[in-house]
DRENVEX-431323 format. One record per residue (C-alpha): x negated, y negated, z negated. Coordinates in steps of 0.5 Angstrom, whole numbers, padded with zeros to 4 digits, always signed. Each point is the difference from the previous one (the first is absolute). Layout:
BEGIN
XYZ
...
***
This chain:
BEGIN
-0073+0065+0283
-0007-0003-0001
-0005+0006+0001
-0008+0000+0000
-0003-0003+0006
-0007-0002+0003
+0002-0007+0002
+0006-0005-0003
+0002-0006+0003
+0004-0006-0003
+0004-0005+0003
+0004-0006-0003
+0005+0001+0005
+0002+0006+0005
-0004-0001+0007
-0006-0003-0004
-0004+0006+0000
+0002+0001+0007
-0003-0006+0002
-0006+0000-0004
-0002+0007+0000
+0004+0005+0004
-0006+0001+0005
-0005+0002-0006
+0005+0004-0003
+0001+0004+0006
-0007+0001+0001
+0000+0003-0007
+0006+0004+0001
-0004+0003+0007
-0006+0002-0005
+0004+0004-0004
+0002-0005-0006
+0006+0000-0003
+0003-0007-0001
+0006-0004-0004
+0004-0006+0001
+0002-0005-0005
+0005-0006+0001
+0000-0005-0006
+0007-0003+0003
+0006+0002+0004
-0002-0007+0004
+0007-0002-0001
-0001-0007+0001
-0003+0001+0007
+0004-0005+0005
+0001+0006+0005
+0003+0006-0002
+0002+0003-0007
-0002+0004-0006
+0004+0006+0003
-0003+0000+0007
-0007-0001-0002
+0000+0006-0004
+0002+0004+0006
-0005-0004+0004
-0005+0002-0006
+0001+0007+0000
+0000+0000+0008
-0007-0003-0001
-0002+0005-0005
+0001+0006+0004
-0004-0003+0006
-0006-0001-0005
+0001+0007-0003
+0001-0002-0007
+0001+0005-0005
+0004-0005-0004
+0003-0007+0000
+0002-0003-0006
+0004-0007-0001
-0002-0003-0007
+0007-0005+0000
-0004-0006-0002
+0004-0006+0002
-0002-0003+0007
-0003-0007-0001
+0001+0000-0008
-0004+0006-0003
-0005-0002-0005
-0007+0002-0003
+0003+0003-0006
-0001+0006-0005
+0006+0004+0003
-0002-0001+0008
-0007+0002-0002
+0001+0006-0004
+0004+0003+0006
-0005-0001+0005
-0005+0003-0005
+0004+0006-0001
+0001+0001+0008
-0008-0001+0001
-0001+0006-0006
+0006+0004+0004
-0003-0001+0007
-0008+0001-0003
-0002-0003+0007
-0007-0001+0001
+0001-0006+0005
+0005-0006-0001
+0002-0005+0005
+0004-0006-0002
+0002-0007+0002
-0005-0006+0001
-0001-0005-0006
+0001-0005+0005
+0006+0000+0005
+0006-0004+0003
+0005+0003-0005
-0001-0001-0007
+0002+0007-0002
-0006+0003+0003
-0005-0004-0005
+0004+0003-0006
+0001+0007+0003
-0008+0000+0001
-0001-0002-0007
+0005+0005-0003
-0003+0006+0004
-0007-0002-0001
+0001-0001-0007
+0004+0007-0001
-0005+0004+0004
-0005-0003-0006
+0004+0001-0006
+0002+0007+0003
-0007+0002-0001
+0000-0001-0008
+0002+0006-0004
+0003-0005-0006
+0005-0003+0005
+0006+0004-0001
+0006+0001+0004
+0007+0003-0001
-0002+0007+0003
-0007+0001-0003
-0003+0000+0007
-0008+0001-0001
-0004-0006+0002
-0002+0000+0007
-0004-0006+0004
+0000+0000+0007
-0007-0001+0003
+0001-0006+0005
+0005-0005+0001
+0001-0004+0006
+0004-0005+0002
+0003-0001+0007
+0001-0006+0004
+0007-0002+0003
+0001-0007+0002
-0006-0004-0002
-0006+0000+0004
-0005+0002-0006
-0007+0003+0001
+0000+0007-0001
-0005+0004-0004
+0001+0006+0003
+0002+0002+0007
+0003+0007+0001
+0000+0003+0007
+0008+0002+0002
-0002+0002+0008
+0005+0005+0002
+0005-0003-0006
+0002-0007+0002
+0006+0002+0005
+0003+0005-0006
-0001-0006-0005
+0004-0004+0005
+0005+0005+0000
+0001+0000-0008
+0000-0008+0000
+0006+0001+0005
+0004+0004-0004
+0002-0006-0003
+0004-0002+0005
+0004-0005-0004
-0007-0004-0001
-0004+0000+0006
+0001-0002+0007
+0007+0003+0004
+0002-0003+0006
+0007-0001-0001
+0000-0001-0008
+0005-0005-0002
-0004-0001-0007
-0003-0006-0002
-0007-0001+0003
-0006+0000-0006
-0007+0000+0001
-0001+0007+0001
+0006+0002+0004
-0003-0004+0007
-0003+0004+0005
-0007-0004-0001
+0000+0003-0007
-0001+0007+0003
-0005-0002+0005
-0004-0004-0006
+0000+0007-0003
-0004+0003+0006
-0004-0006+0001
-0003+0000-0007
-0001+0008+0000
-0004-0001+0006
-0004-0006-0002
-0002+0004-0007
-0001+0006+0004
-0005-0003+0005
-0004-0002-0006
-0001+0007-0002
-0001+0002+0007
+0007+0004+0001
+0007-0002+0003
+0004-0001-0006
-0001-0001-0007
+0003-0002-0007
-0003-0005-0005
+0000+0001-0008
-0003-0004-0005
-0003+0002-0007
+0000-0003-0006
-0007+0003-0002
-0006+0002+0004
+0000+0007+0004
-0006+0004+0000
-0002+0006+0005
-0005+0006-0001
-0002-0001+0007
-0001-0007+0004
+0000+0004+0007
+0008+0001-0001
+0001-0007+0000
+0002-0003+0007
***
């Protein structure tokens, strides 16, 4: 059940959120923020595993992250489109959850679904704030204060780096909850670009590289579609 949260993270597929933003979500949780997770698809087109197994894995990952809820929209993997029906569902979710902060896929990435998801989520967050946009459940208008886009496969230039020191190991645990998708020593599944050991090592390398940029051990990177402001520039690293 979708309930009000402070932070709402969207992913085109189960495991997107964990790969891109788990450390930041864990940091938010440690600060007392309530987090919710929304997967657009069941990841049924994935080379490894299947929809049922990935549902079990995503539930385990949500428990590790301490999420208040995890909801799957049931969009068709690889074939979901930007249309009124899908946009309406996301608007309703945003209005029910009432988040201040939203995370979504990047506008540019290896998987075509990620860009479509980024556009759908960003637009839904805007339209959710229009009082004249009606939804079937008559939810009141709500617009998140900020939408940030996390980064996965592509090496993109982040606009924001978030310190995840103390949370990287638990982030990796949430990723490895998807045992069907990532490196397992004796797996008989076909190899994919993310199932080999070097991919997991690259996640650590990127987090360390971003962390070094802001003087910490590990960081996660995000992009923003608009300029971001601060009240006190001394809070910037």
